[in-house]
N, C-alpha and C positions, 0 to 999 in steps of 0.2 A: 887731357883741358878740355871740361864741358862746353858747350858752349855758351855766350854772352849774350846778351840784349843787349843793345845799342840804347842810351839815356833818351834818346828823341820814342819810343817805344812811348816811356812813362810820360811823356811831354804829349804825346798824340793823345794817347787813354784820358788824359785831363781834359784836353780841347774837346774830344767825344763825347765826355760828358756832362759837358756845360753845368758845371758845378765847381765847388770852394771845399776846398778839404785842409781839416785839420790834420797836423803829422800824425797822429795816432791813423785817422781816416784814411790819408795816404799809405801808411806802409798796410793795412789789411787790404788796400782795392792793388796795391802791387804784388804784393803774397798771395788776394785772392785770382789775377792774370796768370802771374809769371812762375809761383809756386817762393818760398819759405825761403831755400835756397838760393836763390836766380841768384846771377851775376853778372853784372853791368859795363858797359863801358860808353867810353866819351870819346873826342879828340884827343883828351890829353890824358885820361884816365883809364883804367882797367880794371879787372876780379873784384869790383867795390861791392858792396852788399847791400841791400833796400837802405841803410841808416846811411849808410857812407854817401848813397849815391845821393839822396834829399840831401844830404850836409852838402854837397856838391857845388849842386842845383841852386839851396838856398844863397850858396856864396858867390855864386854866377849870376846873381839878380834873374834868376829864369822865373820864378816868381812872384807876382803880386800881393801883397797882403790886403784882403778884405778885412770887414768884420765877421765876415764866415768863415775865411780862411783865407787861402792860397789857391790860385789861377794860376793859370801860365801867362807870364808877359812873351805876349808873339813875338813882339819886337826884338826879344834878349836871342833867340834860337836860331842859331847857325847853321847856314845851308850849304850844305857839303856832301859829296855824298856819301853813303852809312855803311857801305859793300866791304866787310874785309870780311876774313875767314876767323875760327874761331881760336888761332894761333896770335892774334893780335896783328898780322899782315897786311896791310891793306893796297 
């Protein structure tokens, strides 16, 4: 099984960019940074595609909507240890 990337890496990328993203722009940015075949995990899900991760983050209110697009809703980021191996063990 290939290595998975924690969803916080995407949120951190968004925060560092200091910009808002449309869905299309976010997909492009994620795929540019992590690759089109990257898989992502979070506290409660794993092996997500880019589109699945975005849906997951939207459903959990991790983004704030602005006229320009989404920004990270920093108050909704969970605070936990992100260290785990690619098998899913924490």
